[in-house]
N, C-alpha and C positions, 0 to 999 in steps of 0.2 A: 303583749309581746310583738314586736314588729320585726319583719325581716330586714336584713342589711340592704343597702342601695343596690340596684341592678339595672341593666338596660333591657326593656322589654322588646321582644321581636315578635311579630305575628304573621308569619308567611302564610299564603293562601294555596300554594300548590307544593307537591313534593320537591320539585326542582329547587324552588325558593328556600325551602326549609333546609335542604341539604346544603345549599350554597352558604347560607348563615352559619350552619353548624360547621362547614370547613373553615370558615373565616374565624370563628371565635374558638374553635378547638377545646382544649380542657378547661377554658374559662367560662364555657356555657354549660347549662342544664337545659333538658327537655322537659315541658310542662304538657302533661295530657290531662289526666284526671286530678292530679295534684293532692291526692288523699295522703300520701307519704311525704312528698316534696315540700308542701306549704308548711306542715307542722315543723319539719327539719329547718326550714329557713327561719320560721318564727323563733324557734329556739337556738338559733345561730349554730346548729349542727352542719349546716351547709351555707356556703356564702358566695354563689357563682357571681361572676361579673356580668354575665348575660343569661336571660331566661328566654328559651325559645318555645313560644306557645304554638303547639301544632293543631289547636282545635279548629282552626279554619280550613285545614286541609281535609276535604271532604273525601278524597281518594282512600284515606286511611280508616274511614268508618264503616268497614266492610265485616261480613261475617258470612262465610261460604260453607254450607253444609253438603258434605258428600258421604256415600256409604263408607268410604275408606277413613275419614276423618273430618274434622273441623278446622278450618282456617280462620283465625281471628286477627281483624286488623288492629292497627295501633290505636284506634279511637273507639273500639267496640267496648261498651261498658259491661261491668260485672252483670247488671241486671238484665241487659240485652240478651247476653249470652246465655244467662240462666234460663231466661223465658224461652229462647229460640232453639239453642243447641240440643239436638237429639243424642247428646253424648252422656252416657249416665254417670260416669266418675266425674266428669267436668261439673255437671249439675250438683252432684253430691257435694263436691269440694266447694262451690260458690255459695251454697246455702250456709256455709260455715264462716264465710268471709265477713267480718265485721258486722254492720247492721244495715238495714235497707237504705238509709240515706247514704250511707258510703257506697254501697254497691250501685246506686244509681248515678254516681259521678265516676268512681273508680274505673280503671281499665285493667283488663286481663294482661295485655303486653306490658303496661307499666309496672304491674306487680312482678312480673317475671324479671324485668330489667332491675327492679329494686333489690331482687335477691335476698330478702329477708328469710333467714333459716326457719322462722317461726311461721311463715306464710304456707298457705295451703297449695296454691297453683303451681309453685316451683316443684313440689313433690309429685304433683300429678303428670306434669310435663316430663319430669325425669322417669317415673314409673312406666309411662307409656312409650318412652324412646321418641318423644317428640322433638320439635326444632324451632329456632327462631330465624327468621330472615332479617339481615342487616342491610342497609343500603348507605352509600357514601358517594360523593361526587368526585370524579375523577376528571382531572384538568384535560386529558387526552380522550378519555372513552365516554365521558358524561356520567350518567347514573349507573353505578355498578352495584351488585349486591352479592351476599354470600350467606350460604345456609349453615347455621351452627347447631349442632346436635346438643341436646340437653346435657348430655354427659361432659360436653365441653364448654357450655354456656355459663354454668354456675361454677365460678373459679374460687369463691370465698364468701364469708359472711358479709353481705351488703356489696358483693362485687361481682359484675357479671363480665362477659367477654366483649361488650360493646366497646369499641375504641372511640377516642375523641375525633369527632367529625362524622360518626356513624349515627344512623337512626334505626332503632328497631321497628320495622314497618309491619310485620306480623308474625304470629305463632301457629304452629300446625300440631294439633292433638290428633294422633292417630286413633281410630276405633279399635277396641280389643277384639281379637278373633271371634268367630261365631262360637256359641254355646260358652260364652264367658260371663262371669259375674264379677261385679265391682263392690266396693264398701269403703267408706272413710270414717274412721273413728278418731275422736280427740278428746282431750281434756283441757278445759280453759277454767279459770276462777270465775269468770261470768260469760255468759253468752256473748260472743261477739269479740271477747278479748283474744289476743294471739294465744295459741295452744302452748300449754306447758309441754305437751307431747302429742303427737299424731301420728297414725298410720293409715295409710291407704293401700288397697290390696286388688289385685287381679287374679282370678282363678278361672282356669279353662279345663272344661271337661270334654271327654270323646262321646261317642253315640252310645256306649255303655255306661255312662256317667262316671267314668273313672278319670282322675286328675291327670292331665297332660302338661299343664304348666301352672305355676304360682308364684307370684312376685309382690313384693311390699316395697313402699317407700315411707321413710320415717322422717317426721318433722319435729324440729326444735332439739335435736340431739347431735347436732354436728353443725359446721359452718356452711355446709351445702346439704341437700337432700340426700339421705343414706338409702340407696336401692339394694334390696337383697332378694336374690333369686333362691326360692326355697323349693322349687319344683322337684329338686333330686330327693327331697326328705318325704314326699308324699306321691310321686308319680306313679301312674298306673294303678292307684288304689282309689276305691270309693271314698268319699269324703268322710262316711259315717266311721271308717276304720282308722282314720288319721289320728295320730297323737298331736293334736293342734297345740297343746301346751308344751310339748317337746319342740315342735317347730318354733314356737314363739321364743323359746329359749335360745334357739340358734339365732334368732334376729337379734336378740339382746347382746349376744357375744360379740357382735360386729358393730355395735354402737358405742361412742365414747362421748357421753354428754358432759357438759361442764355445769359447776355450781355458779348461781347468780341470784339475784336479790329475790326472783320469783320463786325458785325451787332448787333444791340439792340435786346433784348428779345422781345420787343414789335413788331419789323418789323419781326422777325422770327415766332412769333405767328400769325401775318397778313398772312404770306407766307403759313404756315400750312393750314389754312383755304382755301385760293385760290387754293393750289395745291391739297388738299383733295378732293375739289370739282370738279376739272377737272379730276383728276385720276380716282375717281369713275364713273364719266360720261363716259370717254373713256373706262373704263373696262366694263361697262354695254353695252355700243354699240358694242364692240367688242365680248361679249358673244352672243349677238343677231345677229351677221353677219353670213354670209353664211357658214363660215368655222369653227364657234365656236371659242374655244380658241386658234386653230392652226392659226388664221388669225393675232395674234399679232406677230407672229414669222417671218412673210413673209415681 
């Protein structure tokens, strides 16, 4: 299979990249890792007239680690972030993304922009309340940017808030609060395949090891990640006394998966309940562990 014809652009700095994107508008696509775009081109599922290759824009290959969160540049590869980011949930999710050869080339920000409802990273960003920074070239002001929260960034299946002429330059993943535990559980036909269903969770405890907050985000059960706050069902209680199966049923009630060639809606709904219970238990156990939230990343 071969892609349809396109004009290739290879800008060397951000200003040049934005200038090209402003010129080509909706006729162009951005190429970073290419692990989703290239197969779509080869299968003729996408046919842009222009391909804007940002791999020479060195200023986008950044990874900034801070106690409050991780900022990932548009050219930071999955494998790089997995190795260096001291962020437990982000590392747990990245270990589930495809295979090492894909993670060596694919980019975190590219996965977010692709907005596949079966992908792990959009769920992590949504669960943590993260954001994506978008930049564009304004004729009067030069380079301008806007920050889009995860709640507004994912607008539909394979559809993000990136507008024609804009470039997603970075994503921000906040660190969970102190004494938090995290977990990511999913089921796929084979390791590395897209998940038939998945659930990531964050549980936070107080100094008496009672739950103060609990949230999950579900994968492959809707056009966008489904975030459910279940803290009200277990707040101020020790994890050992929580009816996690009952909490998981509450998660199932707000998901509406569809049938497709890979799994029925009923099967996905069953998986969400099982995975939500396991992920919440794992996250609560991690939060109570001797290293708090950091133990999940080891």
